[in-house]
Every structure is written in structure tokens, then in C-alpha cells.
C-alpha positions as a printed NumPy array, in Angstrom:
array([[152.093,  43.857,  20.279],
       [151.267,  43.41 ,  16.589],
       [148.897,  40.729,  15.334],
       [151.602,  39.138,  13.168],
       [153.795,  38.608,  16.256],
       [150.898,  37.003,  18.119],
       [150.107,  34.795,  15.13 ],
       [153.728,  33.691,  14.872],
       [153.796,  32.83 ,  18.579],
       [150.698,  30.636,  18.488],
       [151.274,  28.961,  15.103],
       [154.881,  29.37 ,  13.969],
       [153.716,  31.143,  10.788],
       [155.591,  34.426,  10.287],
       [153.791,  35.839,   7.251],
       [152.178,  39.279,   7.354],
       [148.661,  38.08 ,   6.468],
       [146.835,  35.301,   8.228],
       [144.   ,  34.34 ,  10.568],
       [144.102,  31.537,  13.126],
       [141.053,  29.704,  14.489],
       [141.619,  27.364,  17.441],
       [139.06 ,  24.949,  18.929],
       [139.35 ,  22.465,  21.772],
       [140.579,  19.756,  19.426],
       [141.733,  21.32 ,  16.143],
       [143.255,  24.464,  14.659],
       [143.274,  26.142,  11.255],
       [145.288,  28.939,   9.733],
       [144.041,  30.857,   6.708],
       [146.277,  32.873,   4.392],
       [146.396,  34.024,   0.772],
       [148.395,  32.911,  -2.239],
       [151.488,  34.923,  -1.314],
       [152.072,  32.631,   1.665],
       [150.865,  29.16 ,   0.644],
       [154.39 ,  27.734,   0.37 ],
       [155.666,  29.512,   3.471],
       [152.735,  28.429,   5.627],
       [153.004,  24.835,   4.434],
       [156.619,  24.787,   5.615],
       [156.12 ,  26.598,   8.926],
       [152.929,  24.973,  10.247],
       [153.215,  21.665,  12.089],
       [150.703,  18.811,  12.054],
       [148.48 ,  20.513,  14.634],
       [147.329,  22.977,  11.976],
       [145.082,  22.755,   8.94 ],
       [146.115,  25.216,   6.218],
       [143.206,  27.047,   4.576],
       [144.406,  28.31 ,   1.222],
       [142.054,  31.241,   0.747],
       [140.698,  31.637,  -2.773],
       [141.422,  28.076,  -3.818],
       [138.587,  25.912,  -5.115],
       [136.765,  23.858,  -2.457],
       [138.699,  25.513,   0.388],
       [136.394,  27.23 ,   2.911],
       [136.942,  30.814,   3.976],
       [138.104,  30.991,   7.568],
       [134.779,  32.51 ,   8.644],
       [132.918,  29.478,   7.272],
       [135.382,  27.085,   8.901],
       [134.917,  28.847,  12.251],
       [131.137,  28.824,  11.876],
       [131.22 ,  25.085,  11.101],
       [132.884,  24.482,  14.477],
       [129.958,  26.189,  16.24 ],
       [127.353,  23.648,  15.135],
       [125.375,  22.208,  18.003],
       [125.016,  25.399,  19.985],
       [128.69 ,  26.152,  20.556],
       [129.937,  29.711,  20.814],
       [132.899,  31.38 ,  19.12 ],
       [135.008,  33.915,  21.011],
       [137.199,  36.664,  19.615],
       [139.276,  39.552,  20.895],
       [137.171,  42.518,  19.677],
       [140.274,  44.667,  19.18 ],
       [141.57 ,  42.404,  16.377],
       [138.457,  42.169,  14.199],
       [136.49 ,  44.891,  12.45 ],
       [132.852,  45.588,  13.24 ],
       [131.719,  44.476,   9.773],
       [133.746,  41.251,  10.026],
       [132.182,  40.574,  13.417],
       [128.656,  41.032,  12.026],
       [129.302,  38.713,   9.075],
       [130.9  ,  36.061,  11.289],
       [128.013,  36.301,  13.768],
       [125.49 ,  35.744,  10.977],
       [127.361,  32.66 ,   9.733],
       [127.485,  31.24 ,  13.259],
       [123.724,  31.689,  13.69 ],
       [123.023,  30.002,  10.346],
       [125.086,  26.998,  11.465],
       [123.142,  26.751,  14.714],
       [125.925,  28.154,  16.839],
       [125.256,  29.997,  20.075],
       [126.918,  33.381,  19.538],
       [130.021,  35.377,  18.719],
       [131.42 ,  36.513,  22.053],
       [133.894,  39.337,  22.599],
       [136.502,  38.462,  25.235],
       [137.874,  41.082,  27.578],
       [141.395,  39.65 ,  27.606],
       [143.221,  38.14 ,  24.654],
       [143.6  ,  34.4  ,  25.257],
       [147.002,  34.265,  23.554],
       [148.231,  36.862,  26.036],
       [147.113,  34.573,  28.856],
       [149.01 ,  31.637,  27.345],
       [152.077,  33.776,  26.683],
       [152.126,  35.13 ,  30.207],
       [155.252,  36.808,  31.546],
       [157.322,  35.755,  28.527],
       [155.343,  38.075,  26.251],
       [157.546,  40.933,  24.975],
       [156.702,  44.357,  26.372],
       [155.162,  47.148,  24.335],
       [157.797,  49.391,  22.659],
       [158.343,  52.736,  24.353],
       [160.555,  54.632,  21.926],
       [160.291,  58.365,  21.45 ],
       [158.357,  59.691,  18.487],
       [159.667,  62.406,  16.2  ],
       [158.303,  65.341,  14.26 ],
       [158.07 ,  64.741,  10.51 ],
       [159.517,  68.001,   9.21 ],
       [157.341,  70.18 ,   6.991],
       [160.083,  70.119,   4.325],
       [159.222,  66.422,   3.869],
       [155.529,  66.452,   4.841],
       [154.653,  69.36 ,   2.542],
       [151.582,  70.309,   4.569],
       [151.039,  71.44 ,   8.165],
       [149.083,  69.121,  10.41 ],
       [146.722,  71.956,  11.304],
       [145.7  ,  72.122,   7.633],
       [145.157,  68.362,   7.577],
       [142.884,  68.673,  10.616],
       [140.941,  71.41 ,   8.823],
       [140.512,  69.129,   5.799],
       [139.251,  66.319,   8.032],
       [136.794,  68.642,   9.755],
       [135.401,  69.657,   6.366],
       [134.752,  65.97 ,   5.689],
       [133.058,  65.612,   9.075],
       [130.879,  68.595,   8.244],
       [129.88 ,  67.039,   4.911],
       [128.91 ,  63.827,   6.665],
       [127.289,  65.706,   9.575],
       [129.417,  63.635,  11.967],
       [130.08 ,  64.507,  15.583],
       [133.674,  63.467,  15.175],
       [135.985,  60.68 ,  14.034],
       [137.763,  58.016,  16.044],
       [141.079,  57.255,  14.305],
       [142.804,  53.924,  14.922],
       [144.941,  53.248,  11.825],
       [148.463,  53.996,  13.01 ],
       [149.754,  55.291,   9.686],
       [146.759,  57.65 ,   9.454],
       [147.539,  59.085,  12.897],
       [151.226,  59.516,  12.022],
       [150.328,  61.237,   8.745],
       [147.582,  63.408,  10.243],
       [149.798,  64.907,  12.956],
       [153.091,  64.899,  10.982],
       [154.743,  62.544,  13.452],
       [156.768,  59.36 ,  13.019],
       [157.675,  56.548,  15.405],
       [159.371,  53.192,  15.641],
       [156.933,  50.898,  17.444],
       [156.465,  48.408,  14.594],
       [159.374,  46.987,  12.624],
       [159.847,  48.729,   9.276],
       [156.773,  50.973,   9.708],
       [157.536,  54.422,  11.213],
       [154.358,  54.51 ,  13.318],
       [153.506,  54.501,  17.027],
       [150.784,  52.951,  19.165],
       [148.036,  55.507,  19.618],
       [144.425,  56.473,  18.998],
       [142.993,  59.852,  18.054],
       [139.629,  61.565,  18.34 ],
       [138.902,  64.554,  16.121],
       [135.751,  66.655,  16.496],
       [134.771,  69.954,  14.872],
       [136.414,  71.815,  17.764],
       [139.015,  69.516,  19.339],
       [141.702,  66.976,  18.504],
       [142.918,  64.465,  21.087],
       [145.877,  62.103,  20.761],
       [145.81 ,  59.071,  23.054],
       [149.392,  58.016,  23.622],
       [151.779,  57.187,  26.436],
       [153.202,  60.528,  27.562],
       [156.679,  59.045,  27.979],
       [156.941,  58.765,  24.2  ],
       [156.614,  62.535,  23.71 ],
       [159.678,  64.753,  23.536],
       [159.623,  68.494,  24.19 ],
       [159.922,  68.986,  20.434],
       [156.787,  66.892,  19.799],
       [154.826,  68.699,  22.516],
       [155.856,  72.056,  21.079],
       [154.926,  70.861,  17.594],
       [151.411,  69.856,  18.681],
       [150.991,  72.923,  20.886],
       [147.475,  73.862,  21.943],
       [145.944,  72.349,  18.802],
       [146.063,  68.801,  20.196],
       [145.164,  67.469,  23.643],
       [147.229,  64.577,  25.009],
       [145.598,  61.773,  26.991],
       [146.856,  58.319,  28.084],
       [146.722,  55.551,  25.474],
       [144.307,  53.352,  27.429],
       [141.955,  56.27 ,  28.15 ],
       [140.347,  55.936,  24.72 ],
       [137.804,  53.333,  25.861],
       [136.849,  55.34 ,  28.948],
       [136.337,  58.325,  26.66 ],
       [134.16 ,  56.32 ,  24.286],
       [132.069,  55.057,  27.175],
       [131.49 ,  58.648,  28.282],
       [130.522,  59.657,  24.739],
       [128.161,  56.695,  24.524],
       [126.462,  57.821,  27.731],
       [126.099,  61.372,  26.437],
       [124.521,  60.082,  23.229],
       [121.851,  58.164,  25.148],
       [120.129,  61.478,  25.895],
       [119.982,  62.386,  22.183],
       [116.502,  61.726,  20.855],
       [117.109,  62.291,  17.136],
       [118.542,  59.527,  14.949],
       [120.032,  61.452,  12.031],
       [123.681,  61.363,  10.932],
       [124.479,  64.348,  13.139],
       [124.153,  62.049,  16.178],
       [126.875,  59.66 ,  15.035],
       [130.646,  59.362,  15.182],
       [132.629,  58.256,  12.163],
       [134.982,  55.282,  12.278],
       [136.844,  53.676,   9.398],
       [135.668,  50.343,   8.03 ],
       [139.013,  48.938,   9.233],
       [138.457,  50.108,  12.826],
       [138.001,  47.427,  15.458],
       [134.755,  45.967,  16.725],
       [135.843,  47.116,  20.197],
       [135.85 ,  50.771,  19.116],
       [132.454,  50.481,  17.47 ],
       [130.891,  48.756,  20.47 ],
       [132.587,  51.211,  22.819],
       [130.491,  53.946,  21.239],
       [127.308,  51.913,  21.277],
       [127.443,  50.172,  17.925],
       [125.505,  51.016,  14.783],
       [123.101,  53.347,  16.583],
       [125.933,  55.795,  17.314],
       [128.513,  54.873,  14.691],
       [128.833,  55.393,  10.955],
       [131.357,  53.111,   9.281],
       [132.954,  54.49 ,   6.131],
       [136.151,  54.382,   4.15 ],
       [138.506,  56.671,   6.021],
       [138.713,  60.204,   4.587],
       [142.191,  60.411,   6.136],
       [143.313,  57.402,   4.11 ],
       [141.916,  58.951,   0.941],
       [143.754,  62.232,   1.552],
       [146.976,  60.457,   2.534],
       [146.984,  58.482,  -0.712],
       [147.027,  61.72 ,  -2.746],
       [150.62 ,  62.793,  -2.274],
       [151.309,  66.529,  -2.386],
       [154.072,  68.013,  -4.626],
       [156.637,  67.925,  -1.793],
       [155.978,  64.243,  -1.128],
       [156.104,  63.387,  -4.837],
       [159.434,  65.143,  -5.237],
       [160.716,  63.262,  -2.195],
       [159.658,  59.996,  -3.821],
       [161.588,  60.85 ,  -6.97 ],
       [164.703,  61.779,  -5.008],
       [164.776,  58.816,  -2.617],
       [164.248,  56.312,  -5.434],
       [167.284,  57.657,  -7.268],
       [169.445,  57.208,  -4.163],
       [167.921,  53.783,  -3.532],
       [168.439,  52.811,  -7.156],
       [172.122,  53.643,  -6.831],
       [172.306,  51.476,  -3.709],
       [170.734,  48.504,  -5.486],
       [173.041,  48.918,  -8.476],
       [176.064,  48.92 ,  -6.181],
       [174.741,  45.813,  -4.431],
       [174.005,  43.83 ,  -7.596],
       [177.4  ,  44.778,  -9.057],
       [179.127,  43.71 ,  -5.837],
       [177.204,  40.435,  -5.675],
       [178.003,  39.498,  -9.261],
       [181.669,  40.373,  -8.765],
       [181.905,  38.294,  -5.579],
       [180.167,  35.272,  -7.078],
       [181.664,  35.265, -10.575],
       [184.96 ,  37.154, -10.56 ],
       [186.082,  36.438,  -6.998],
       [184.555,  32.956,  -6.806],
       [183.281,  33.567,  -3.291],
       [180.404,  31.857,  -1.54 ],
       [177.65 ,  34.237,  -0.404],
       [174.495,  33.15 ,   1.391],
       [171.118,  34.865,   1.179],
       [171.382,  36.521,   4.604],
       [174.876,  37.873,   3.976],
       [173.646,  39.38 ,   0.725],
       [170.656,  41.003,   2.462],
       [172.909,  42.451,   5.17 ],
       [175.282,  43.827,   2.541],
       [172.422,  45.597,   0.756],
       [171.297,  47.209,   4.016],
       [174.847,  48.372,   4.709],
       [175.097,  49.945,   1.24 ],
       [171.727,  51.666,   1.644],
       [172.655,  53.033,   5.053],
       [175.391,  55.17 ,   3.48 ],
       [172.862,  57.211,   1.535],
       [171.424,  60.559,   2.558],
       [168.215,  60.579,   4.651],
       [168.254,  56.788,   5.179],
       [166.268,  55.696,   8.258],
       [165.92 ,  51.92 ,   7.885],
       [164.349,  49.154,   5.843],
       [160.679,  49.233,   4.826],
       [160.272,  45.429,   5.167],
       [162.331,  42.255,   5.57 ],
       [164.574,  41.91 ,   2.527],
       [163.584,  38.988,   0.31 ],
       [166.946,  37.603,  -0.797],
       [166.262,  34.298,  -2.507],
       [168.093,  31.911,  -4.777],
       [166.719,  29.144,  -7.009],
       [163.663,  27.403,  -5.599],
       [163.458,  29.846,  -2.694],
       [162.572,  32.583,  -5.189],
       [159.3  ,  30.729,  -5.826],
       [158.261,  31.435,  -2.22 ],
       [156.59 ,  34.786,  -2.817],
       [157.321,  36.325,   0.602],
       [160.428,  34.326,   1.429],
       [162.53 ,  35.485,   4.37 ],
       [166.071,  34.105,   4.695],
       [167.   ,  33.082,   8.23 ],
       [170.589,  32.965,   9.56 ],
       [171.781,  29.398,   9.946],
       [169.178,  27.937,   7.615],
       [169.3  ,  30.141,   4.512],
       [170.706,  28.93 ,   1.216],
       [173.981,  29.783,  -0.465],
       [173.366,  31.834,  -3.596],
       [173.788,  29.669,  -6.679],
       [175.312,  31.658,  -9.598],
       [173.745,  29.192, -12.027],
       [170.215,  29.806, -10.706],
       [167.84 ,  32.738, -10.612],
       [168.305,  35.241,  -7.779],
       [165.297,  37.33 ,  -6.706],
       [165.721,  40.353,  -4.464],
       [162.697,  42.302,  -3.202],
       [163.864,  45.102,  -0.933],
       [162.785,  48.511,   0.274],
       [163.948,  51.338,   2.491],
       [162.577,  54.155,   4.593],
       [164.033,  57.57 ,   3.893],
       [162.968,  60.832,   5.508],
       [161.653,  61.929,   2.113],
       [159.976,  58.722,   0.98 ],
       [159.558,  54.948,   0.994],
       [160.961,  52.533,  -1.59 ],
       [160.059,  49.013,  -2.722],
       [161.953,  47.415,  -5.618],
       [162.162,  43.861,  -6.931],
       [164.692,  42.64 ,  -9.449],
       [165.269,  39.123, -10.705],
       [168.796,  38.363, -11.917],
       [170.84 ,  35.53 , -13.304],
       [174.633,  35.451, -12.995],
       [175.148,  32.445, -15.285],
       [173.245,  31.045, -18.25 ],
       [169.456,  30.988, -17.758],
       [167.32 ,  28.272, -19.26 ],
       [164.931,  28.959, -22.12 ],
       [161.999,  28.499, -19.712],
       [163.43 ,  31.094, -17.322],
       [164.066,  33.605, -20.104],
       [160.612,  33.054, -21.553],
       [158.882,  33.526, -18.195],
       [160.965,  36.591, -17.329],
       [160.211,  38.231, -20.668],
       [156.465,  37.604, -20.348],
       [156.555,  39.244, -16.9  ],
       [158.585,  42.143, -18.314],
       [156.097,  42.636, -21.147],
       [153.281,  42.877, -18.609],
       [155.293,  45.321, -16.52 ],
       [155.965,  47.533, -19.541],
       [152.365,  47.327, -20.724],
       [151.058,  48.551, -17.367],
       [153.692,  51.285, -17.139],
       [152.634,  52.623, -20.562],
       [148.901,  52.522, -19.824],
       [146.743,  55.6  , -20.482],
       [143.244,  55.615, -19.037],
       [140.401,  58.056, -18.319],
       [139.833,  59.554, -14.898],
       [137.58 ,  57.263, -12.861],
       [139.315,  53.984, -13.755],
       [140.326,  51.788, -10.824],
       [143.296,  49.478, -10.306],
       [140.923,  46.536, -10.668],
       [140.306,  47.508, -14.296],
       [144.035,  47.782, -15.068],
       [145.181,  44.499, -13.534],
       [144.779,  42.406, -16.682],
       [147.175,  44.676, -18.59 ],
       [150.023,  43.164, -16.581],
       [148.776,  39.568, -16.706],
       [147.679,  39.238, -20.343],
       [150.952,  37.86 , -21.736],
       [151.217,  35.277, -18.964],
       [147.552,  34.39 , -19.429],
       [148.107,  33.849, -23.153],
       [150.679,  31.21 , -22.212],
       [148.42 ,  29.656, -19.563],
       [150.412,  31.191, -16.687],
       [149.538,  33.534, -13.798],
       [150.59 ,  34.657, -10.307],
       [148.825,  34.565,  -6.927],
       [149.288,  38.119,  -5.694],
       [148.163,  41.6  ,  -6.557],
       [149.886,  43.569,  -9.273],
       [150.292,  46.758,  -7.272],
       [149.83 ,  48.307,  -3.834],
       [149.833,  51.877,  -2.619],
       [153.093,  53.126,  -1.081],
       [153.368,  55.577,   1.814],
       [155.57 ,  58.641,   2.08 ],
       [158.037,  57.676,   4.833],
       [155.198,  55.496,   6.083],
       [153.887,  51.972,   5.517],
       [155.22 ,  50.399,   2.342],
       [151.771,  48.856,   1.809],
       [149.189,  51.631,   1.899],
       [145.476,  51.685,   1.049],
       [142.962,  52.325,  -0.234],
       [144.291,  52.033,  -3.798],
       [145.835,  49.029,  -5.461],
       [146.044,  47.101,  -8.723],
       [144.621,  43.602,  -8.533],
       [141.586,  41.38 ,  -8.52 ],
       [140.385,  42.204,  -5.001],
       [136.945,  43.745,  -4.895],
       [138.236,  46.604,  -2.727],
       [140.257,  47.876,  -5.703],
       [137.032,  48.66 ,  -7.536],
       [135.995,  51.166,  -4.86 ],
       [138.589,  53.907,  -5.325],
       [139.659,  55.132,  -8.775],
       [143.292,  56.017,  -9.345],
       [144.028,  59.74 ,  -9.215],
       [146.98 ,  62.099,  -9.757],
       [149.238,  61.95 ,  -6.718],
       [148.744,  58.243,  -6.035],
       [151.996,  56.32 ,  -5.561],
       [151.7  ,  52.629,  -6.367],
       [153.784,  49.594,  -7.261],
       [153.89 ,  47.674, -10.543],
       [154.974,  44.109,  -9.768],
       [153.815,  41.231, -11.978],
       [155.565,  37.906, -11.461],
       [155.64 ,  34.187, -12.13 ],
       [156.591,  31.361,  -9.749],
       [157.365,  27.739, -10.496],
       [157.281,  25.829,  -7.216],
       [160.513,  24.009,  -6.454],
       [162.351,  25.634,  -9.343],
       [162.431,  29.439,  -9.639],
       [160.503,  32.646,  -9.13 ],
       [160.372,  35.898, -11.088],
       [159.1  ,  39.32 , -10.092],
       [159.814,  42.772, -11.517],
       [158.719,  45.692,  -9.368],
       [158.901,  49.435,  -9.892],
       [157.121,  52.166,  -7.995],
       [155.272,  54.677, -10.13 ],
       [153.072,  57.73 ,  -9.63 ],
       [149.729,  58.538, -11.237],
       [149.726,  61.761, -13.245],
       [147.587,  63.512, -15.833],
       [148.78 ,  63.044, -19.423],
       [148.14 ,  64.821, -22.705],
       [146.042,  62.935, -25.255],
       [144.969,  63.761, -28.82 ],
       [141.333,  63.753, -27.714],
       [139.427,  64.222, -24.48 ],
       [136.375,  61.944, -24.67 ],
       [133.536,  63.07 , -22.425],
       [135.671,  66.065, -21.46 ],
       [137.477,  63.809, -18.979],
       [141.182,  64.13 , -18.197],
       [143.296,  61.083, -19.033],
       [145.871,  59.622, -16.67 ],
       [149.079,  57.637, -16.918],
       [152.119,  56.735, -14.841],
       [155.55 ,  58.173, -14.048],
       [157.984,  55.508, -12.835],
       [160.469,  56.559, -10.153],
       [162.415,  53.323,  -9.501],
       [165.859,  53.559, -11.095],
       [167.377,  50.064, -11.373],
       [168.227,  48.217, -14.627],
       [166.377,  45.123, -15.805],
       [168.379,  41.906, -16.205],
       [169.756,  41.681, -19.756],
       [170.566,  37.966, -19.531],
       [166.956,  37.069, -18.814],
       [165.355,  39.044, -21.661],
       [164.388,  37.208, -24.842],
       [164.437,  40.163, -27.243],
       [162.563,  38.167, -29.879],
       [159.45 ,  38.362, -27.691],
       [159.498,  42.156, -27.375],
       [157.723,  44.456, -29.811],
       [159.47 ,  47.563, -31.126],
       [157.421,  49.714, -28.734],
       [158.539,  47.558, -25.814],
       [162.176,  47.804, -26.931],
       [161.835,  51.577, -27.173],
       [160.426,  51.694, -23.645],
       [163.266,  49.538, -22.336],
       [165.943,  51.677, -24.007],
       [164.349,  54.893, -22.748],
       [164.07 ,  53.478, -19.221],
       [167.684,  52.326, -19.138],
       [168.85 ,  55.673, -20.492],
       [166.966,  57.386, -17.64 ],
       [168.479,  55.023, -15.058],
       [171.96 ,  55.689, -16.434],
       [171.614,  59.466, -16.431],
       [170.105,  59.675, -12.952],
       [172.4  ,  57.264, -11.095],
       [175.81 ,  57.231, -12.826],
       [177.07 ,  60.176, -10.763],
       [176.985,  58.   ,  -7.621],
       [179.871,  55.88 ,  -8.93 ],
       [183.492,  56.483,  -9.765],
       [184.329,  55.868, -13.404],
       [185.956,  52.494, -13.889],
       [184.584,  51.081, -10.631],
       [182.811,  47.741, -10.515],
       [179.462,  49.489,  -9.981],
       [180.012,  51.962, -12.816],
       [180.951,  49.239, -15.271],
       [177.985,  47.075, -14.228],
       [175.544,  49.971, -14.641],
       [177.038,  50.91 , -18.   ],
       [176.742,  47.334, -19.25 ],
       [173.209,  46.747, -17.996],
       [171.826,  50.026, -19.394],
       [173.403,  49.982, -22.848],
       [171.012,  50.311, -25.746],
       [169.474,  47.254, -27.428]])
């Protein structure tokens, strides 16, 4: 059971990021700027909404600590909070005069849910073929063991599901849109163990893993950690060679299972770092799948415009989303969607992570902005594209806002920077034109993208979060470029491409450092009706013409000449 499903059950909030705190007489839900509007609509009067990052709004940890005043304790399921989060929360509780932070052995929501709680998925996992993975899992294990040797670690407990899938070249279907499976792993200098329900393993998977990986039951991980903890009690030295490595995102339960800080070193996961550096096979897969996906989106947008304008038909947001999925499913190597399609018209487009629901979604208004944020999982890569369109006559305010967002998108795409620069340092390149007009947006500018894995992938990103200062961008990173602007109750704009970090040639090489830039792989036209050409510089026009020429050349072969899709693509990519 995923945390988002549990959160939705207890609160009604269906966003992908949130924390709930419940006391005997009140409840609060904290989320970030992407979900302020959604949470406000979905929460009932029992809940206080904590808009994280807003002035005078407490962080959820402070709110929870405030409830502990007077010697009260705070309880938490230790499997849903990291060890570092638990330490910080415990300190805040003590400062407020609270009793303690207590780990509970059974999740309280599970107790409330009872027999109605959905069962854990039990679908078979599959081998991720080397022709898509580009590297054998045995080599990945060797790389991890080299990292363990550098850190003088006894081994690493792996709990991030996408890291386990990547490490062993396996894929699953236990979480919607993410091709992962419930499991843990333990890797030492001499052994690798995968903790997973045996019923999920096919003969092909067992043959793939062979003698290189031991298989143990999923729930055996905590028994194993307890045994390791006992064995460490006889170790008298206290150096790093006595400790096991866990990622900073690993749960408090895993850390405590090994004996806490005495036996555990918390660090950014070396698996996550390696996974973020796509190999040549994965990069080529990203290029290929984005061309196919671009053709699918072009066909969809052409169809939607034709239905709304030429055929005069009424199409709602859900019908449009279903049509896009059907078009995508025709393409080679398609597996499924990479997240819920955001199909939003008019004011709904201002809800950053809007999800249309059958029976309550809006009918698409041809005279209003339409925003579509959609992605797919292909065997050779993962896509995530946002386009904002208008099928009628946009207002001056809409065209102005769209063009400012486009300028930021182009500016970031064209960026050249020295090795060692992080996404934190680049974020303002995409926001500067909005800032100059006194505008902004409440989400990051870019997130890492997996290779037939999670569409949101760390540790890299482009944004104002402190974590984006920790890891510089490097060749092989795949990341999104998605500035936006949202006017509550009116319209929303976002333009998103996926691009890859690569080394570029420069006239000079200051400090003998290589310089980096981006290669965009998303192949979908921008909306001509929404561009105010007077606001674009000649360099920005040149970029736009070159981009549209590339889109035309790479996707036109998917369509029959004279077809609705062909004509739409030809019109939208013609030179300015």
C-alpha cells in the first residue's frame, strides 16, 4: 500500500505529496504549492490546510510539536518517515515540552481501514532486457561494491523501489504508473539478497538473477537486520568499517532495525547517483521514445482541435485524456502511462496537478486555454510533456503570460554552464522574464526522469529546493524543463520538454573545466496562437524555428500526407 493511497483514505486528498497529522481533536494536512488549490477543494472542515512555504504558515513538524505541549507524546509509523526526519521531529517535540516521539508497531490507519483495505499487489515482475538497460546487473553490483569499499561499509540496505528495479534490471507493476515492485535488498561485498514475495518471480526472472542474487521473503528483511544488529554488538571498534550504509531517504524503521546511528551511516544513495547518469543505450532509448510520443501528442492535439472546431463536437476532459492514451497505445514499445494525465480546460488549468474525474470533469471550452500534461512508459524510456493550447482567440493577458513562460523555457534550453553547476543555480534562467513582470510559479522548474522507471527521479532537479544544490548536473542526466504561470480561477500555462545534459564545445575552457548544455528530446510543437512574437528576441525566434524544423523532420513520417494530423503538424511547425 502506497503512502498516497493511505493519505487519500484518511483525508480525501489525492495529491502525490502531503503529510497528515491527526490529534484527538484536530487534524492538519501539509502540502506544497503544486497542490494548494487541489487540497483546498478536497479537504473537508475537519482539516486545517498547512500551505508549506507560505509566510506565517508553520511547517508540519512544528505544528505536530505544538500539539505535544504539556507532556504529550507523538506517534508515527517508523516505516513512513526517514531517520533524519524522526530525529528532527523528536528534537522539536522535546523543545515544546512534549514527552517523546514514539514508533508504533502497527499503522493506525490500517487499523481504522480494517478488512476494507485493498490487498497488496501480487503481479509478476519482468526482466528489463539488456538492449534497453544497456548494462548488466552484475556490473551494477560491482559498481556498488566499489562504492561500499570506498566508504568502508559492511553493506547497503536498499529500500527505494526504483533503485532496486534499476540495480537488478527488473521491472514490475505494483504502483500505478511506476514500473516497480515491493521489495528490499541487501548488498554486501560478497552477497546480494533480494527480499520479495516468491510468487512474483517467474522462471525467467529466477534464471536472470541466477546464483548472483539470493531470494528471501519480503518480510524477512527486519529479522535479517535484527540478526545483523546482534552480530555487530560483539564488534568493539567504532570506525566506518563497522557500519551499514542506508540512503538518507530510507525509513526510520530500517535504521533502528540495525541499531541506529551506532551501526548505520546515512548518505545520499550511490545507486541513485549512478541511476541518474544514463548510459548511451538509455539515452538513445529516450530519444527514440520521445519521437514516438511526440507523434502521439501531435495526433491527439490535431484530433481534439478538429473535433472541437471543425466537427463542433463536445469533448470533456476525461474523454480527451482517454483518447490520448488510446493513441499512445498504438505506438511501438508502449507499456502504459507514467502518471495521471492532466487534461484541463480554463480555470482547471490553474490547478497545477489537476486530475479530471469521470462524472465531474469539465467540458473543454474551445474559447479557453487547454493544458495537457501527459507522459508514457515505453520499454526504452519514460516521457513527460506539457503543452498549453488555445483553439479560439486568446486574450492579450494569456498571450503575454504564455510568451513569458516560453522565453524562460527557451532561455534554460539554451543555457551553457561549467561542470559543477547545480540545478539550483540554473532555476532563475527560466523565471527571470516572469519575475521582471512581477509573476512566478509555485513548483520546481525541472525534475529528473527515469529510464522506463519513475517519471520523477532524484537526486537532480532544477528549482529552489536546497537539495538541488547538493548534486551538480552531469552528462547523462535526463531532466525536465517546465516553467509555468497560473492565474487562479482563470487559466494556467505550462510548457514542458525533457532534455539531456551533455558536454558542449565552447570558444574557451576557463579553469580547464568542460562546459555543459542541454539536448532536448521532446518533439511536440509550441502553440502558435499563444505566442506574442513581438516579445521574442531574434535568438529566441531562431531557436523556435530550429526546434519546429526538428519536430517536423522527426515526426512527419508518422502521418499520411493530407491527413488531419499531417496538416496540423505542418501548420504548427512552419517558420516564423
